[in-house]
N, C-alpha and C positions, 0 to 999 in steps of 0.2 A: 201228690207223691209221684215223681215221673217213672222212676225205677225201683224194683223191690231189692234191698238190702239181701246180701247172701250171707248167713252165718254158719261157722263151724259148730261142732257140738259142744265145745266148751262156751264159746259166746252165747249159744243158745241157752245154756244152763245158767251163766250169769244173768242175761236180762231176765230170765224168768224168775230167779230169785230176787232181783231188784222189784220186779213187778209185784211179786207175794208179798214181801217183807213191808213194801209201803201200805199195803191195805192190812196185813194183820200183826204187824207190830210198828205202827207209826212212830212210837216213841224212839227206836231205832233206827230211824231213816229220816236222811240219807246214811248209808251203810260204810262202815271201816272195811279194809281188807280181810280183817280176821273174822267179821261178821259174815261178809260174804263168803270166805272160805268155808266156813263151819256150815252154813246153809246150803252150799252147792253140794258138800260130801254127806250130808245127812243120808240116813238109810230109806227114812219112810217118805212118801209122797213124790217119789223121785224114779224116774225110769228113762235111761239106765241110772243105776248106782255109778257114783264116780269116785275116785279117789286123787283128787287135785292136789298139787302142792301150790308153795309160793310163787314160783316161776311161771308154772302154766297159768295160774290165776291172772298174773299182771301182765301177760301175752294177749289172754282173752279180754282183760278190761282195756288195755291199750287198742286192741282191734275194734272194740266197741265205741270207743272214744273217735278213733279214725272215721268209723262210719256214721256219727252224730248221733248215736243210740246211747250214750252215756257222757255225764259231764262231772267233772270234780267240783267239789264243795269244801270251802275253808272259813273259817271264823265260828262264831256261836259259841265264844270262849274254849275251843279247842285247838290244840295245833295239829292234829291227826287230819290226815287229807281222807275226804270221804268221797262218797260215790253215789249219784242220783241216775234214774234213768231218764230218757227223753222220747219215749216211744208215743205218747200220743200225737205229739207234733210232727216227728219223722214218719211214722206210720200212717197218720190221719185216722185214731181210733177213738171211739167215745169208752167210758167207763166199762159198759157190757161187753163190749168188743175186746177190751184190754184185759178182762178178766178171762175169758176164752183162749186169747193167745197166751197167757201166762200159764193157764194149765196144760194145754198142748206142749209148751216149751218144755215144762217141767215132767209131765206125764206120759208124753207121746199122744198116740192118737185115742180120741174117746169119742163116745155117742154123746148125743144131746143130754141122755138120760145121766150119764156119769159125769158131765160137766154141772149139771143141776145138782148133784148129791154132792160133789165135792168142791162146788166153787161158792158155797153160802157165804165164806168168810171175804171173799173177794168182791162178790156183786150177788146182790139178792135178788135173783129172776124172779119175777110173781108165778110163773108155770112153765112146764115144759115146753109150750110152744113158744114161747117168748125164746126160748134158749134155741129152738130149732130155726125159727125165724132169723136170728141173729147171725147163725152159723151158717146159714144159705146166703145172706145177704154178704157175709166176708167171703165165701165161695163164688159169687157170681159179681164181684167187683170186675173192673177193665185190669186191674192187676190184682189177682185173687191173693189174699192171704190165708185162705185154707182151703183144703180139696177133701172132696167125698170120696172115700175109698170102698172097694168091693166089699159088699157085705158078708161078714163070717157065716158059715153055715150055722144054721139053727137061730141067728141074731135077728131080731126084729127090728133094729135099728142099724143105720149105716153109721162107722165112723169117720171122723174127720181128723187131718193132719194139719199142721201148719206147713206154710210153702217158703219159711225163711230160711231153710237149710238146702235152697234150691231145689232141681226137679226130685220128686219122691220117688223113691227105688220101690216100685209096688212087689218085685218077685222078692227081695229081701223082707217085705211085711208078710207074705204069703208064707214064707217059711217060718217067720215068727208064730203062724197061727198053727203050726204043728206043734207047738211047746204048751203042756196044759198049764194055766194060770191057777192057782189056789185062791179061793176067795179070801178076802181079808177078813181075819178075826176081830172080835172085840179087843183081844189084847194087842192087836198089832194098831188098831185105831188107837189104842191108849199110848202105845209107844210112840205113835208120829205126835199126838200133843205134848207129851212130855219131853221130845226132842224141840219141838219148837219154844217150849217153854225153857228149857235149857240156852237156847240159842239166843233167846231174848235177854237172859239174866247174863249172860257172856259178854253181850253188846254194852250192856248197862253197866257192868263194871269194868269195861275197857273206857266208856265214856268218864266213871270216876275216878280211874286211873289217870287220864289226861288232866282233868281238872285239878289234881294234886300235884302234878307235875309242875 
């Protein structure tokens, strides 16, 4: 990897979704435009929450294709165009590193502990130390993929942010710290699970419609 690609916010969200769904709902991967749109706009496990439309999504997909991060897929008994990511080759990352990049793209800056607790469906790190080591290695590359941020007041662990959006605006992140974030309740966790299930069902229904056409 000679130079790090620079993504806009929509491209970041799309790439994160493709990385996520490849692991969590492999039967629905590669993904249709409708499947990607639903996953991009879901309210759980996303920061910030987005409300993309078809045109915005297509511009983002085309941008990722131009940067070598997304490829189109045809065939398999379906006439619907589908998309898959090319992150491992383009970014030179392994599955454990891929899971970290995915979470940072979808959720924003996270501590190693947050990666460990939120990423088990993407990659099963054996312990917290293995997450810390992986994030440290990503930050210490010749061209870093993540950056360690200033530690928040009262927090033991430092947070990491991905570097795929270009230079990180530390002032904006400091402003963000003034906003209190409520802990995620059991209800919200269950809502997140249900949204993932609904997105999977929609994708499967879309495949059935394609086969019947």
